[in-house]
C-alpha positions, 0 to 999 in steps of 0.5 A, a space after each residue: 495513464 489510466 487511474 483505476 482506483 478499483 484496481 488499487 483497492 483490490 491490490 490493497 485488499 491483497 496486501 499480504 502478497 506484498 512481501 517486502 518494503 520495496 514492493 509496498 512502497 512501489 504500490 503506495 506511489 500509484 495509489 497516491 497518484 490515483 487519489 490526487 487525480 481523482 480529487 480524493 484525500 489520500 489520508 482517507 482513502 481505504 487503499 492508501 490506508 491498507 497499503 500503509 498498514 502493510 508497510 508498517 507491518 513489514 517495517 516492524 522488527 522481526 524476532 530473532 531465530 537464535 541462529 
């Protein structure tokens, strides 16, 4: 398996394309694995941080449209 941290960074920078919780969780898993294999602290890894922030955005309650 190839661990491409640069690709994870690119994906994280385009996190707006992740439109649901499942996609975002699926993206975080490989980012964490890349950190583990590279010996990088995931809590300090920019890609993991950006993906986690995106997950937080998706989990925020949404305003009701009044329908």
